[in-house]
N, C-alpha and C positions, 0 to 999 in steps of 0.2 A: 455485501450486497453486490450482485453483478451489475445491476443498473445503478449508477451513481446518482444519488439525490443529495441536495444540500442538507446540512445537518442543523442541529439546534445550536443557538448561541449558548454561551456559558458565562456565568458570573463568578467572581471571587472577591471576597471582602475580608480584610483583616483589621481589627481594632485592638491596638495594644493597650493593655490596662495598667501597665507600670511605666515609670519614667524611662526614657531611653537609656540612661546610665545603667539601669538594671539589666537590660539585655546585653549591653557592652560587657558588664562584669560577669554575667552568667554564661553568655554564648559567644563572647569574644568580638561582638560587632554591634554597633548601633543600627546597622542595616538589617537586623534580624527580620523585621516585618517585610522589607523589600525582598529579601531572599525567599521568604515563605510565599510571597505573592508570585514569584517566578515559578516555583514548584506547582502551586495551585493552578496557574494558568497553563503551564506546559502539560500537566497531567489531564487537562480538559481540552487539549488541542484536538482530540477526536471530535469535539463538538463544533469547531469552527475553523475555517481556513482562509477566508478572504480579508481578515482584518483583526487587529488586536489593539488594545489600549489600556493604559493604567493612569490613575490619578491618585495623588496623595495630599493630605492636609496636615499641616504642623499645628500643634497647640502651643500656647504660651510664648509667642514671639512678638516683638515690638511692632507697632505700626510702622509701615514703610518697608517691612521685611516680607518678601514673597512667601506666602504661606500655602498656596495651592500650586502644585506642579502637575503637569499632564503631558503625556506623550502617546501618540497613536501611529499606527503603521498599516498600510495595505500592501506591503511587499509580499513576496511569495512565502517567506518565513517570517510572519509578522511578530511573533513573540520574541524570537531571537533578535529581530531588528530593534524592537523597542528597548530591550534590555542591553543591547549593544550600545544604543544611544545613551542610555542611562549610565552604563559603566564608563563610556567615553567621557561624559561630563564629570563624573566623580573622580576618575583617574587624573584628569587634567587639573582638577582642583587640588588633589593631593600632591601632585608634582609641584604646583605653584606654592603650596603651603605645607611642606613636609613636617614642620614642627607641630601642626594642628591635627595630625591623623588620629591621635588618641584623645582629642579634646571634644567630647560629645556635645557640650554646650555650643562650642564654636561651629561644629558641624551642623547642628540644628538650626543655627542662625544663618548659615552661609551655603550649605550644600543643598542642591535641589533633590527632590524625591525622598529624602529622609523624612520621616514623619511619624504620626501616631495613628493615622487612619488611612486605609488604602482601599481602592476599588478598581478591580480589573475586569476585562471583558474579552472574550474571543467571539468572533462574529462570522456568521454566514448570512449575507444580506438576502432578505426575501421581499423587501419593499424599498422602492427608490433606487438610487445609484449606489455603486460600491466604491466610490471615490473616498479619499481620505476624510472629507467632511462628513461622510456618513458613518464613520467608525466611532463606536462608543469608547469611553464615556463622553457624554455631551456636557457642556459647561454653560451655565447661566450665571454670569459673574456680576457682582455689585461691590460698591465700596463699604457696604454694611455686610459684615461676615455672615450674619444670620439670614441675609437675603441671597447669598451665593449658594448655588445648587449644582451638584454634579449628579448625573443620572446615567445608568447603564442597565440593560435588562435583557432577559431572554423572553421575547414576547412578540405577538402580532395582534393588532386590534382589527376587528372586522368592520368597525364603524369609524374609521379615521376621518372620513369626510364630515360626519356629524360632529366629531370632536373639534375639527378645524372650524366649523361654522359656529360652534359654541364659543370659541375664542374670539371670533369676529364679532359675535353678538355682545360680548362684554367689552368691546372697544379695542381689542388687540389687533396687531397686524403681523401674524406669523410669517416667517420668512420661507417656510416650506410646508408642504402638505403631509410629509411623512409622519407616521404615528409616533416616532421617537420625539420629534419636535413638539407635536401637539400635546403629548403626555407631559413632557418636561415643562412646557409653558403653562399647562393646567395646574400642575403642582406649584410652579413658581407663582402663579396668580394667587393661590390660596395661602402661600407663605407670606406674600406681600400683605394680604388681607389680615393674616394673623399678627404680623408685626405691627401694622397700623392699629389694630385693636389693643395690643399690649402696650404700645407707646402711649396711647391715650390713658390706659389704666395706670401706667407708671407715672405719667405726667400728673395725673390727678392725685398721686401720692406725694407730690412735691419733689420728685426726683429729676435732676437735670439731664440733659441729652447725653452727655458723655457717660454718666453713671448709669443711664438707662440701658445701654446695650447689653452688659453682662446679665442684667436682670431679665431682659427680654429673652436672651438665649436660654436662661434657666427655665423660664416659664413657657417656652414654646411648646404648644400642644401638637406633637407630630401626628398622633392618632387622629385628631380632628382634621388636620390638613389633608391627610391621606383619605379619610372618609369622604370629605367634600370633593376631593380631586377625582376619586375613582367612581363616583356616583353613576356616571353614564358609560363607563368603560365596558366594552364587550370584546372579549378575547381571552387568550391564554397568556399569562404573564407571571414572571418572577421579577419584580421591579425593584431595583436597588438605587439608593440615593444617599448622598452625603451633603450635609449643610456646612457652610464654611466655618461655622463656629465649633463644629465637632459632633453634632447629632448625626445619627445614621439610621437607615431603615432598609428593610427588604419586605416587600408586600407581595403576597401570592394570590393568584386569581381565585374566585369563589368556587370553581369546580376542581381546583387542584390540577389543572392541565399541565402546567409547567412545574418542574421540580425545584425544590430549594431545601438545603439542609444546613444546620449550624451546630457549632460546638463552642462551649465556654468553659474556661477554668479561671484561675486567679491571675493569669498572665495575658490572656488573649480571648477575643471573640472572633470566630471565623465562620464565613458563609461560603458555600459552593453549590453548584448545580448537581453534584454527584457526591454521594456519601463516602465511597471508598477513597476518593481524592483526599478528603479531610482525614480519614483514618491513616492513610499512608504518610501524608505530609507532616502530621502532628503525632503520629504513632499512638493513636488512641483506639480504644475498643469500640466495637460496633454500637453497643448500647449507650456510649457516651455521645454519639452523634444523633441529634434530634431533627425531625422533619418539621418545617414550618407548615402549620396546618392551612388548608384552603381558606381563603378569605381572611386570613390573619396576617399580621405584620410582626416582624422582629424589629423592635425599636431600641436603639442603643443611645442613651443620652450622653451628653458631654461628660457627665460625672461618672460614667461607666455603668450606671444602672441599666437593667434590661427588663423589658416587658414584651409580652406576645399577645396583644389584644386582638379581638375580632374587629375587623374594619369594614367589611362588606357583608351583605346578605349571603348566606351559604347556599350553594347549589349542590345537587347530588354529585358525589365525587366521581370524576371521570379522568383520572390521571392517564396521561398519554401512554398507551401500550407500546408504541414504537420506541419509547425510551428503553423498554425491557427487551424488545426484539433486536434492536439495532444500535440506537444512539449511545446509550450509556456504556461505560466500560464494563466488561463482563467480570471484572474482579470483585464486584459487589456480590456478597454471598447469596442474597436472594435472587439477583438477576441471573447468576450462574445456574442456580437450581431451576429457575423458570425456563431458561433457554434449553437446558437439557430435557425438561419436561415437554417442551414444544416438539423436540425431536422424537420423544417416546410416543406422544399422542398421535402423531401422524403416521406411525409405523403400520397400523392395521390397513390403511389405504395402500401403502406400499406393498404389503403382502398380497393384496388382491391383484395389483397390477403385474406382479411377477409370478402369479399362480403359485405362491408359497414355495417357490423354488429358490432356496438360498444357496444351494450347491452351485448353481450357475448364475450367481448374481454377485457383482462387485459393488461395494458401497464406497462413496467418496463425498467430497464437499467442494464448494466453490470458495476458495480462500477469501478473507480469513475470518470474517465475523460470523460465518455459519458454522465454525468449527465446534462450538459448544453444543449446538443443537444436533450436530453430527454425532457427538458422543452419546447424546440421549437416544438417537436413532440406533446407534450400534448396541447400546445396552438393551434396547427393546428386542433387537434381533438375537442377542445372546440369550435373553430370557425365553424367547420363542424356541430356540434350539434346545435349551436345557429341558423345557417342558416336553418337547417332542422326543428327545433322547431318553428321558425318564420313562415315557410311555412305551417306547420300543423295547427297552430293557425289561420292564416289568411284564410286558406282553410276551416276552420270550420264555417266561416261566422256567428259567434255569436251563433252557436248551441251547442258549447262545454259547458259542465257543469264546475263549479268551480273546482270540484274534478279532472276532466279530464285535465283542464289547469294546475292545480298544478302538476299532474302526468307528463305532458309533460315538464314543465319548470324545474322539478327536475332531469331530465336526465343529467348525466355528465359522462365524461370518467372515467373508472375504472383504476386508477393509483396506483401502489403499489411498494414497494421496496421488491423484491423477492430474488435476488441473492446477497449474502453477502460473500465477500472473507475472508477466514480465514488466516490472515496475519501470524499467528504463525506456520502454517503448512509448513513443509519442506519435499521435496521428497528426503530423504537421503539414500534410499536403491538402490543399483546399479542394482539389478536383474530387467529385463524389466517388467515382469509380475507384480512383487510387486510394481514397481514404477508406472505403469499404474493404479493400484488399489488406490495408494495414490493420484495421480493426480485427480482421479475422486472425491476426497473429498476436493479439494482446495476451492471450494465454498460451502456454506450452502444455504438452501432455506427456505423461509417462507411458512409454511404449512397452509392449511385451507382457503386460499384465492381463489384459482383457482378451478372452478367447472368442472365436467367431460365434459360438453358440450362447454367449453370456448376455445377461441383462446388465445394464449399467445404471445404477441409482446414484444420483448426485443431488445433494441438498443445498439449497440457498436459503438465506434468511427471509428474503422477500423478492417478488418479481413485480416491478412497477411498469416499466415500458416494454420490456422484453427485447430491447434493441441489442444488447450485448449477447444475449442468448442466441438470437437469430443470426447475427452477423459474425459471431465469434465462437461461443462456447459449444453450441450444438455441432457446428461444422468440424471443430477440431476433435470433439469426442467421437464423431462419426468415423474419423480416420482410424480409430482403434477397432473398427469393424464389429461392434456389438450387435446382437440381434435386436435389442430394444434399449432406448435411452429414456429413463424416467427422471424428469427434473422435478424436485420436490421443494415447495416453498413452505418454510416453517410458519409463515404468516398467511392469513387469509387473502383473498383477492382484493386488491386495492381498486375500489370502484369510484371513489368520490375525492374531491380535492381537500387538502388541509388548508386551514386559514388561521392557524394558531402558532405558526413558526416554521413548519417544515416547507421546503420548496416543492410542493406538489399542488400546483394551483390550476392547471389546465386539464379539462376533461379529456381532450383528444390525446393526451400523453399516455393514458392508462390503457394497457392492452386488454384488460377485462372489459372496459367500456367499448373498445373497438370490436371486441368479440361479440358483445351483446348486439351491437349494430348489425354485424354480419348475420347473426341469427335472426334478427328482425327482417332483414332483407330476404333471407331464405324462406321465412314463414309468410312472406307477402304482407308483413305487418309494419312496414317502415313508416306508415302514417302515424305510429305512436310517437315518433321523433318530433313531428310537427305539432302533435297534440301537447307534448311536454313543453315545447317551445312556447306555445300559446299560454299554457298555464303559468310558466315562468314569467312571461311578459305581463300577464294580468295581475301578478302579485307585486310588481315593482313599486306600485304606489302605496302599498300597505305598510303599516308599522312592522318592524322586525318580529314582534311578538305574535303577529297574525300570520306570518309566512310559513308555509309548509314546503318540505323538500319534494318538489315535483319530479325530480330526476329518478326517483326510485322506480317509477313506472317503466323505465327502460329495461330494468332487470326482472320485473315481476313475473314475466311469462316463462322464465328459464330457471332450471336448477343450477346449483353450483357446478355439478359435474358436466352439464351441457356446455357451460361457459368455459370450463377447463379444457374440455375436448376441442372446442373451437380454437382456443388459444394454442393448443398443441398443433392443430392443423395450420394455423397462421405462422407458427414458428418454424415449421418444417419447410425448408426451401428446396428448390430443384437440386438434385445431386446428393441429397441425404438418403442413404440406403437403409439406415436403421429405422425401425418404428419409433415414433416419439410420443411420449405420454407426459402430461403435466398434472401434478397433484398439488392442491392447496390445503393448508390447514383450515379446519372449520372454525367459525367464530365461537361456537360453544367450547371447543377445546382450547382456544386462545384464553377464554375466561377461566377455564379450569387451571391452566398453567400460570396465569397472571391474575389471581383473584382480587388483588388490591389495586389493579390498574385497568379499569374497565373502559377507558376511553377508546372507542372503536369506530369513530365517525367515518374514517377513510375506508373502512370495510363495510359498514352498515348504513351509513348516511344519517345516523342518529346523532346530530350535533348537540353538544352540551350547552351551548348558548344560542339565543335567538338569532344572532348575527350569522351563525353558521349556515342556516337555511337560506338566507339571502345570498350568501357567497356561492353556495352550490348552484342555485338557480341562475345567478349572474354568470357563473362559469359556463353553464350550459348555453346560455344566450350567446356568449362570446364564441363558443364552438359553432353553434348553428349559423351565426352571422359571419363566420370566418375571421373573427378578430383575435389577435394574439395578445391582447392586453390582459392584465391581471383583473381578477374579480374583486379584489380588495386593495 
């Protein structure tokens, strides 16, 4: 993506089902689980950049032994940092006790981070601060193991204020307004409630306090706790949690917005936000990895038993399509095919823009996430040429010379790698004019390929703000002296904010929105903006279920092509000699390419939860009033 946007958080969980000695004997290390966690997190590093954390829980240790370990980092390379800290602690311990290196029981009782249950997280903060205290996993600790709770998730709640107020109403005093804290405290409240109920039950059976704890742990109804906790949640989430005594869970939102996958064999249960991560780290087949269904939870009890019950009311499935377009690694077999299809489906629009002239057209992509859709675009161009060549040969009716036939069949699309990002370059100067000059050099180009009469088609996976295109890419491509530059987005126009985890919260950031405003001005219909503002304000007092997306009216008067043309006009700055065209994928084609991931609210404004409509209206209010605050 040429315009950087913050990614999705990622979760990783490992539950070892055998004693630690088993992994020492089979794999040569009692740190098998920790090693797998490193791989799971590093292979999801594409999902999060500003923080990472890991927590572990030991089973079967004596009272007075630390059984929960946690380390977090917000350094520039957070995963490397946390595992460097872990390795430092373990190496020091081994140096101090060289005779205990192979003693698994001693390690379990004395070494931090060794354990039976692990939860990891890679984070891109979209709510609150990005300091260390905001990095997952979060910990709610108690002297009773069954009351201790560790939480991490890939989520954003649209109704954090309501959830906060719910906690206040039940007598709590939350330390923060962030949705992570409110969610954790809500789960913690119902854990406390469940423990109190079970203690009364066990006490009535004549069982003493000390003997009650393991019985309470065994009888803990995690499904009931989650059902009560999630009753008023509105958002997209894959919520993971560990209880101190060893129960674990991952709960997915009712619309399946955020992804979660799991794998189980007789040695391990593993959860991750991406399927190929599990396939690679554990060397398993695609069919062995299961998806946690929307509104369901994967619950792992302390005894290793697993259930996947429905916890919340199910909504129509609206799995995030941006996962397929951009966030998830393209090594997933389905995602790879879908991204190629996105490139193929947009090709007819490209043909129209270049007047079907492939001979004088060079195709390329903006590195590197658009590369797969580029392959699909190239295949579509090849199919077009094959069809055209076949017709020309057949129409020749045997009159074509061998030389002419060779000439025809030799035609192929001109595909090149033209734009190369200079990863070393940093725009470190604060002065605006100086910074713009540096931004213009973020990409290098390959010279000598494009001829003066050529069209240049370059595909990106999405265009959000258009800033990098305007200040850098189009300028440097224009240096190649093409006749026309066609920038293709394999995704549709991003028109509305996301409120379920992606850092796309402000209306004014979207170039499609700004283009629509310009079109309204030109049509002398800018009064629509004030009307939308009034409709948004009028709905603020309504319940979320009654609110409608008033912002759609901004776009209603214009076709997709009109908005795309205006975007092209806005991106072409003084000094650009080439004609500039912008092509966006259609929503219909997006759904054809990604039929099982129909979450498209950032393109269509059709939010899958009631809270989404409140967020988009509040975002527009903030824009209109000149406020830079978030709408959720």
